[in-house]
NUBAKOL-332783 format. One record per residue (C-alpha): residue number from 1; x, y, z. Coordinates in Angstrom, 2 decimals. Example, Ala and Ser with C-alpha at 12.3 -4.5 7.8 and 13.67 -1.06 7.14 Angstrom:
2
<pt nr="1" X="12.30" Y="-4.50" Z="7.80"/>
<pt nr="2" X="13.67" Y="-1.06" Z="7.14"/>
# end
This chain:
280
<pt nr="1" X="0.00" Y="0.00" Z="0.00"/>
<pt nr="2" X="1.35" Y="3.42" Z="-0.98"/>
<pt nr="3" X="1.91" Y="5.86" Z="1.89"/>
<pt nr="4" X="0.60" Y="9.26" Z="0.76"/>
<pt nr="5" X="0.76" Y="12.48" Z="2.75"/>
<pt nr="6" X="0.85" Y="16.25" Z="2.34"/>
<pt nr="7" X="3.07" Y="18.79" Z="4.06"/>
<pt nr="8" X="1.38" Y="22.17" Z="4.37"/>
<pt nr="9" X="2.60" Y="25.42" Z="5.90"/>
<pt nr="10" X="2.89" Y="29.16" Z="5.53"/>
<pt nr="11" X="5.31" Y="30.39" Z="2.88"/>
<pt nr="12" X="8.90" Y="30.60" Z="4.14"/>
<pt nr="13" X="8.20" Y="28.37" Z="7.14"/>
<pt nr="14" X="10.73" Y="25.67" Z="6.19"/>
<pt nr="15" X="8.20" Y="23.43" Z="4.48"/>
<pt nr="16" X="10.35" Y="22.49" Z="1.50"/>
<pt nr="17" X="13.39" Y="21.92" Z="3.73"/>
<pt nr="18" X="11.28" Y="19.55" Z="5.82"/>
<pt nr="19" X="9.87" Y="17.75" Z="2.78"/>
<pt nr="20" X="13.22" Y="17.24" Z="1.08"/>
<pt nr="21" X="14.87" Y="15.90" Z="4.23"/>
<pt nr="22" X="11.97" Y="13.59" Z="5.08"/>
<pt nr="23" X="12.07" Y="12.31" Z="1.50"/>
<pt nr="24" X="15.85" Y="11.87" Z="1.68"/>
<pt nr="25" X="15.57" Y="9.96" Z="4.95"/>
<pt nr="26" X="12.88" Y="7.62" Z="3.61"/>
<pt nr="27" X="14.75" Y="7.06" Z="0.33"/>
<pt nr="28" X="17.96" Y="6.37" Z="2.25"/>
<pt nr="29" X="16.12" Y="3.65" Z="4.17"/>
<pt nr="30" X="15.29" Y="1.87" Z="0.91"/>
<pt nr="31" X="11.83" Y="3.20" Z="0.12"/>
<pt nr="32" X="10.89" Y="4.38" Z="-3.36"/>
<pt nr="33" X="9.86" Y="8.01" Z="-2.78"/>
<pt nr="34" X="8.06" Y="10.51" Z="-5.02"/>
<pt nr="35" X="7.98" Y="14.23" Z="-4.14"/>
<pt nr="36" X="5.44" Y="16.45" Z="-5.88"/>
<pt nr="37" X="6.20" Y="20.11" Z="-5.33"/>
<pt nr="38" X="3.03" Y="22.19" Z="-5.38"/>
<pt nr="39" X="4.59" Y="25.54" Z="-4.49"/>
<pt nr="40" X="4.74" Y="28.15" Z="-7.31"/>
<pt nr="41" X="8.40" Y="28.81" Z="-6.39"/>
<pt nr="42" X="9.12" Y="25.29" Z="-7.68"/>
<pt nr="43" X="11.93" Y="24.73" Z="-5.18"/>
<pt nr="44" X="10.56" Y="21.75" Z="-3.24"/>
<pt nr="45" X="12.94" Y="19.30" Z="-4.91"/>
<pt nr="46" X="15.99" Y="21.52" Z="-5.39"/>
<pt nr="47" X="17.92" Y="19.98" Z="-2.49"/>
<pt nr="48" X="17.14" Y="16.47" Z="-3.70"/>
<pt nr="49" X="18.20" Y="17.27" Z="-7.27"/>
<pt nr="50" X="21.02" Y="19.74" Z="-6.64"/>
<pt nr="51" X="19.26" Y="22.12" Z="-9.03"/>
<pt nr="52" X="15.86" Y="23.40" Z="-10.04"/>
<pt nr="53" X="14.02" Y="21.22" Z="-12.54"/>
<pt nr="54" X="11.55" Y="22.07" Z="-15.33"/>
<pt nr="55" X="7.99" Y="22.33" Z="-14.04"/>
<pt nr="56" X="5.00" Y="20.42" Z="-15.36"/>
<pt nr="57" X="3.25" Y="23.66" Z="-16.25"/>
<pt nr="58" X="6.24" Y="25.06" Z="-18.19"/>
<pt nr="59" X="6.78" Y="21.82" Z="-20.11"/>
<pt nr="60" X="3.07" Y="21.47" Z="-20.81"/>
<pt nr="61" X="2.98" Y="25.00" Z="-22.26"/>
<pt nr="62" X="5.77" Y="24.04" Z="-24.69"/>
<pt nr="63" X="4.79" Y="20.47" Z="-25.61"/>
<pt nr="64" X="1.08" Y="20.21" Z="-24.89"/>
<pt nr="65" X="-0.18" Y="16.64" Z="-25.28"/>
<pt nr="66" X="3.22" Y="15.55" Z="-26.62"/>
<pt nr="67" X="4.58" Y="15.74" Z="-23.08"/>
<pt nr="68" X="6.31" Y="12.58" Z="-21.81"/>
<pt nr="69" X="6.96" Y="11.25" Z="-18.33"/>
<pt nr="70" X="10.71" Y="11.77" Z="-18.66"/>
<pt nr="71" X="10.09" Y="15.47" Z="-19.41"/>
<pt nr="72" X="8.66" Y="16.10" Z="-15.95"/>
<pt nr="73" X="9.92" Y="13.35" Z="-13.61"/>
<pt nr="74" X="13.58" Y="13.44" Z="-12.54"/>
<pt nr="75" X="15.61" Y="11.18" Z="-10.26"/>
<pt nr="76" X="17.35" Y="12.84" Z="-7.34"/>
<pt nr="77" X="19.10" Y="11.77" Z="-4.15"/>
<pt nr="78" X="18.83" Y="8.00" Z="-3.54"/>
<pt nr="79" X="16.56" Y="7.61" Z="-6.57"/>
<pt nr="80" X="13.86" Y="9.97" Z="-5.30"/>
<pt nr="81" X="11.34" Y="10.84" Z="-8.05"/>
<pt nr="82" X="11.11" Y="14.63" Z="-8.22"/>
<pt nr="83" X="8.26" Y="16.60" Z="-9.82"/>
<pt nr="84" X="7.45" Y="20.32" Z="-9.68"/>
<pt nr="85" X="3.98" Y="21.50" Z="-10.67"/>
<pt nr="86" X="5.04" Y="25.12" Z="-11.23"/>
<pt nr="87" X="2.89" Y="28.22" Z="-11.51"/>
<pt nr="88" X="1.93" Y="31.11" Z="-13.79"/>
<pt nr="89" X="3.90" Y="34.23" Z="-14.55"/>
<pt nr="90" X="3.75" Y="36.70" Z="-11.64"/>
<pt nr="91" X="0.47" Y="38.60" Z="-11.69"/>
<pt nr="92" X="-1.10" Y="36.33" Z="-14.30"/>
<pt nr="93" X="-3.55" Y="33.51" Z="-13.68"/>
<pt nr="94" X="-4.21" Y="31.26" Z="-10.69"/>
<pt nr="95" X="-1.22" Y="29.73" Z="-8.92"/>
<pt nr="96" X="-3.31" Y="26.70" Z="-8.01"/>
<pt nr="97" X="-3.71" Y="25.88" Z="-11.69"/>
<pt nr="98" X="-0.22" Y="24.39" Z="-11.68"/>
<pt nr="99" X="-1.25" Y="21.87" Z="-9.06"/>
<pt nr="100" X="-4.39" Y="20.87" Z="-10.98"/>
<pt nr="101" X="-2.53" Y="20.58" Z="-14.29"/>
<pt nr="102" X="0.33" Y="18.58" Z="-12.76"/>
<pt nr="103" X="-1.97" Y="15.96" Z="-11.26"/>
<pt nr="104" X="-4.00" Y="15.69" Z="-14.46"/>
<pt nr="105" X="-0.84" Y="15.19" Z="-16.55"/>
<pt nr="106" X="0.68" Y="12.68" Z="-14.12"/>
<pt nr="107" X="-2.54" Y="10.67" Z="-14.12"/>
<pt nr="108" X="-2.83" Y="10.75" Z="-17.90"/>
<pt nr="109" X="0.76" Y="9.53" Z="-18.29"/>
<pt nr="110" X="0.22" Y="6.76" Z="-15.74"/>
<pt nr="111" X="3.06" Y="8.07" Z="-13.57"/>
<pt nr="112" X="1.92" Y="6.43" Z="-10.35"/>
<pt nr="113" X="1.39" Y="3.02" Z="-11.93"/>
<pt nr="114" X="4.60" Y="3.13" Z="-13.96"/>
<pt nr="115" X="6.91" Y="4.36" Z="-11.21"/>
<pt nr="116" X="5.08" Y="2.50" Z="-8.42"/>
<pt nr="117" X="6.37" Y="4.57" Z="-5.46"/>
<pt nr="118" X="6.16" Y="3.38" Z="-1.86"/>
<pt nr="119" X="5.72" Y="6.95" Z="-0.62"/>
<pt nr="120" X="4.22" Y="10.05" Z="-2.23"/>
<pt nr="121" X="4.79" Y="13.41" Z="-0.54"/>
<pt nr="122" X="3.02" Y="16.62" Z="-1.62"/>
<pt nr="123" X="4.67" Y="19.92" Z="-0.66"/>
<pt nr="124" X="1.91" Y="22.55" Z="-0.57"/>
<pt nr="125" X="1.84" Y="26.26" Z="0.19"/>
<pt nr="126" X="-0.58" Y="26.87" Z="3.04"/>
<pt nr="127" X="-1.29" Y="30.60" Z="3.01"/>
<pt nr="128" X="-2.97" Y="30.56" Z="-0.39"/>
<pt nr="129" X="-6.59" Y="29.54" Z="-0.10"/>
<pt nr="130" X="-7.66" Y="29.03" Z="-3.72"/>
<pt nr="131" X="-9.13" Y="25.72" Z="-4.82"/>
<pt nr="132" X="-5.97" Y="24.54" Z="-6.59"/>
<pt nr="133" X="-4.07" Y="24.26" Z="-3.34"/>
<pt nr="134" X="-6.99" Y="22.45" Z="-1.70"/>
<pt nr="135" X="-7.04" Y="19.86" Z="-4.49"/>
<pt nr="136" X="-4.93" Y="17.25" Z="-2.66"/>
<pt nr="137" X="-7.48" Y="17.43" Z="0.16"/>
<pt nr="138" X="-10.55" Y="17.59" Z="-2.06"/>
<pt nr="139" X="-9.49" Y="14.74" Z="-4.36"/>
<pt nr="140" X="-8.13" Y="12.50" Z="-1.60"/>
<pt nr="141" X="-4.68" Y="12.43" Z="-3.15"/>
<pt nr="142" X="-3.24" Y="11.85" Z="0.32"/>
<pt nr="143" X="-4.36" Y="10.11" Z="3.49"/>
<pt nr="144" X="-3.19" Y="12.71" Z="5.96"/>
<pt nr="145" X="-1.74" Y="16.19" Z="6.33"/>
<pt nr="146" X="1.17" Y="17.47" Z="8.41"/>
<pt nr="147" X="1.48" Y="21.19" Z="9.10"/>
<pt nr="148" X="4.84" Y="22.89" Z="9.59"/>
<pt nr="149" X="4.79" Y="25.88" Z="11.92"/>
<pt nr="150" X="7.17" Y="28.03" Z="13.90"/>
<pt nr="151" X="6.40" Y="29.81" Z="17.16"/>
<pt nr="152" X="5.23" Y="32.84" Z="15.22"/>
<pt nr="153" X="1.72" Y="34.34" Z="15.30"/>
<pt nr="154" X="1.22" Y="34.40" Z="11.52"/>
<pt nr="155" X="2.53" Y="30.85" Z="11.14"/>
<pt nr="156" X="0.10" Y="29.57" Z="13.77"/>
<pt nr="157" X="-2.70" Y="31.63" Z="12.21"/>
<pt nr="158" X="-1.95" Y="30.01" Z="8.82"/>
<pt nr="159" X="-1.82" Y="26.56" Z="10.44"/>
<pt nr="160" X="-5.24" Y="27.17" Z="11.98"/>
<pt nr="161" X="-6.65" Y="28.16" Z="8.58"/>
<pt nr="162" X="-5.23" Y="24.98" Z="7.06"/>
<pt nr="163" X="-7.05" Y="23.04" Z="9.79"/>
<pt nr="164" X="-10.31" Y="24.66" Z="8.66"/>
<pt nr="165" X="-9.73" Y="23.28" Z="5.16"/>
<pt nr="166" X="-8.83" Y="19.84" Z="6.48"/>
<pt nr="167" X="-11.97" Y="19.79" Z="8.61"/>
<pt nr="168" X="-14.11" Y="20.70" Z="5.62"/>
<pt nr="169" X="-12.86" Y="17.77" Z="3.52"/>
<pt nr="170" X="-12.36" Y="15.32" Z="6.40"/>
<pt nr="171" X="-16.09" Y="15.41" Z="7.07"/>
<pt nr="172" X="-16.56" Y="13.94" Z="3.59"/>
<pt nr="173" X="-14.22" Y="11.07" Z="4.46"/>
<pt nr="174" X="-11.43" Y="12.42" Z="2.30"/>
<pt nr="175" X="-8.42" Y="13.28" Z="4.46"/>
<pt nr="176" X="-7.37" Y="13.88" Z="8.07"/>
<pt nr="177" X="-4.74" Y="15.71" Z="10.10"/>
<pt nr="178" X="-1.75" Y="13.58" Z="11.05"/>
<pt nr="179" X="0.03" Y="16.12" Z="13.23"/>
<pt nr="180" X="2.11" Y="19.27" Z="13.60"/>
<pt nr="181" X="5.81" Y="19.65" Z="12.77"/>
<pt nr="182" X="7.52" Y="22.30" Z="14.88"/>
<pt nr="183" X="10.33" Y="24.27" Z="13.27"/>
<pt nr="184" X="12.35" Y="26.17" Z="15.90"/>
<pt nr="185" X="13.73" Y="28.78" Z="13.52"/>
<pt nr="186" X="11.75" Y="31.87" Z="14.63"/>
<pt nr="187" X="12.87" Y="34.64" Z="17.02"/>
<pt nr="188" X="10.90" Y="33.00" Z="19.82"/>
<pt nr="189" X="11.71" Y="29.30" Z="20.17"/>
<pt nr="190" X="9.18" Y="28.00" Z="22.64"/>
<pt nr="191" X="7.91" Y="24.48" Z="21.82"/>
<pt nr="192" X="5.26" Y="24.65" Z="24.56"/>
<pt nr="193" X="3.35" Y="27.27" Z="22.54"/>
<pt nr="194" X="3.07" Y="24.94" Z="19.54"/>
<pt nr="195" X="2.35" Y="21.96" Z="21.78"/>
<pt nr="196" X="-0.54" Y="23.92" Z="23.30"/>
<pt nr="197" X="-1.85" Y="24.78" Z="19.83"/>
<pt nr="198" X="-1.61" Y="21.14" Z="18.74"/>
<pt nr="199" X="-3.39" Y="19.94" Z="21.86"/>
<pt nr="200" X="-6.23" Y="22.42" Z="21.42"/>
<pt nr="201" X="-6.90" Y="21.41" Z="17.81"/>
<pt nr="202" X="-6.81" Y="17.75" Z="18.86"/>
<pt nr="203" X="-3.49" Y="16.48" Z="17.53"/>
<pt nr="204" X="0.18" Y="15.96" Z="18.47"/>
<pt nr="205" X="3.55" Y="17.47" Z="17.60"/>
<pt nr="206" X="5.23" Y="14.82" Z="15.43"/>
<pt nr="207" X="8.70" Y="16.27" Z="15.70"/>
<pt nr="208" X="10.76" Y="19.28" Z="16.71"/>
<pt nr="209" X="13.30" Y="20.54" Z="14.16"/>
<pt nr="210" X="15.83" Y="22.77" Z="15.95"/>
<pt nr="211" X="17.62" Y="25.66" Z="14.29"/>
<pt nr="212" X="20.86" Y="24.37" Z="12.80"/>
<pt nr="213" X="23.67" Y="25.91" Z="10.78"/>
<pt nr="214" X="24.08" Y="22.56" Z="9.07"/>
<pt nr="215" X="20.71" Y="23.02" Z="7.38"/>
<pt nr="216" X="21.84" Y="26.39" Z="6.02"/>
<pt nr="217" X="25.20" Y="25.02" Z="4.86"/>
<pt nr="218" X="23.55" Y="22.03" Z="3.17"/>
<pt nr="219" X="21.13" Y="24.27" Z="1.30"/>
<pt nr="220" X="23.94" Y="26.49" Z="0.07"/>
<pt nr="221" X="25.21" Y="23.39" Z="-1.73"/>
<pt nr="222" X="21.63" Y="22.48" Z="-2.75"/>
<pt nr="223" X="21.62" Y="19.33" Z="-0.66"/>
<pt nr="224" X="19.59" Y="17.79" Z="2.12"/>
<pt nr="225" X="21.34" Y="17.34" Z="5.47"/>
<pt nr="226" X="20.79" Y="13.62" Z="4.95"/>
<pt nr="227" X="23.24" Y="13.81" Z="2.04"/>
<pt nr="228" X="25.47" Y="16.71" Z="3.20"/>
<pt nr="229" X="25.97" Y="15.67" Z="6.84"/>
<pt nr="230" X="24.59" Y="12.14" Z="7.24"/>
<pt nr="231" X="26.21" Y="11.60" Z="10.65"/>
<pt nr="232" X="24.95" Y="14.87" Z="12.16"/>
<pt nr="233" X="22.38" Y="15.16" Z="14.95"/>
<pt nr="234" X="20.07" Y="17.21" Z="12.72"/>
<pt nr="235" X="20.12" Y="14.43" Z="10.09"/>
<pt nr="236" X="18.96" Y="12.03" Z="12.80"/>
<pt nr="237" X="16.18" Y="14.47" Z="13.76"/>
<pt nr="238" X="14.84" Y="14.27" Z="10.21"/>
<pt nr="239" X="15.22" Y="10.48" Z="10.14"/>
<pt nr="240" X="13.16" Y="10.18" Z="13.33"/>
<pt nr="241" X="10.54" Y="12.59" Z="11.98"/>
<pt nr="242" X="10.32" Y="10.70" Z="8.68"/>
<pt nr="243" X="9.90" Y="7.39" Z="10.48"/>
<pt nr="244" X="7.25" Y="8.83" Z="12.83"/>
<pt nr="245" X="5.20" Y="10.18" Z="9.93"/>
<pt nr="246" X="5.59" Y="7.05" Z="7.82"/>
<pt nr="247" X="4.33" Y="4.84" Z="10.66"/>
<pt nr="248" X="1.70" Y="7.23" Z="12.01"/>
<pt nr="249" X="-1.84" Y="5.89" Z="12.07"/>
<pt nr="250" X="-3.32" Y="8.48" Z="14.45"/>
<pt nr="251" X="-5.36" Y="10.82" Z="12.30"/>
<pt nr="252" X="-7.96" Y="13.29" Z="13.48"/>
<pt nr="253" X="-10.47" Y="15.78" Z="12.24"/>
<pt nr="254" X="-9.03" Y="18.96" Z="13.75"/>
<pt nr="255" X="-10.98" Y="21.47" Z="15.80"/>
<pt nr="256" X="-9.75" Y="24.86" Z="14.53"/>
<pt nr="257" X="-9.37" Y="27.57" Z="17.13"/>
<pt nr="258" X="-11.59" Y="30.63" Z="17.36"/>
<pt nr="259" X="-10.18" Y="34.10" Z="16.75"/>
<pt nr="260" X="-10.22" Y="34.65" Z="20.52"/>
<pt nr="261" X="-8.19" Y="31.49" Z="21.14"/>
<pt nr="262" X="-5.67" Y="32.46" Z="18.47"/>
<pt nr="263" X="-5.40" Y="35.90" Z="20.11"/>
<pt nr="264" X="-4.62" Y="34.25" Z="23.46"/>
<pt nr="265" X="-1.73" Y="32.34" Z="21.92"/>
<pt nr="266" X="-0.51" Y="35.48" Z="20.18"/>
<pt nr="267" X="-0.50" Y="37.35" Z="23.49"/>
<pt nr="268" X="1.65" Y="34.63" Z="25.06"/>
<pt nr="269" X="4.13" Y="34.90" Z="22.18"/>
<pt nr="270" X="4.14" Y="38.69" Z="22.55"/>
<pt nr="271" X="4.92" Y="38.38" Z="26.27"/>
<pt nr="272" X="7.83" Y="36.03" Z="25.50"/>
<pt nr="273" X="9.11" Y="38.48" Z="22.87"/>
<pt nr="274" X="9.00" Y="41.36" Z="25.38"/>
<pt nr="275" X="10.98" Y="39.27" Z="27.87"/>
<pt nr="276" X="13.56" Y="38.49" Z="25.20"/>
<pt nr="277" X="13.93" Y="42.18" Z="24.32"/>
<pt nr="278" X="14.40" Y="43.09" Z="27.99"/>
<pt nr="279" X="17.09" Y="40.41" Z="28.40"/>
<pt nr="280" X="18.92" Y="41.65" Z="25.31"/>
# end
């Protein structure tokens, strides 16, 4: 049975870093992994490939129905299948159209049957609310969703909005929330804030990714930490996170927080920020 899941999160939250390292860890362990980048920046697979690859949308514009699987699927680190949906020119069209087109093309070309992956990971921007980005939820392309967030008010706000979308489609038996992934890269690094948020919406924190210079260095060389520093502690963090998600069978319909509850969390973060400023 194919393990299929989505990683959502606010833009710039470390979503693609998380996806590429989870994919690298699973591929390293012998699983056949496919990553489908659904972010218009088309950088979800860069660290697996060592470069940016042509997007489905760009290739489709040039070749139309003459498009072939090898035009849009590329093999990266440890044989990972890498695909980028792409997006429109800035200011033109709907960014979600790239997601819709990519899935349609992949289905038409029989990509999933031909490549037969063990794991499919969708990397999806979470602060765009158009229908294209909800497609993996709406069409049941994945079994569960994991949300990356920092201890930052706007990141938690975006995570809560994503939960609203999950709840909408989960009620139709389509998809559920698997958990939260905490990225400790913000000014305030307080895991208890995100743990409280996760508890209130009815889920768990699947893993805690600490800030690490190794991540930055690896990405300078367009690599995952799994490839760049395989013996590092941060590589092991991603391995543990990948294993936890792969084996996770605890899925819930989230209970999104009210505006008042979000405000309460924001106030706690603000208090922590004031304390940090005083200390500095």
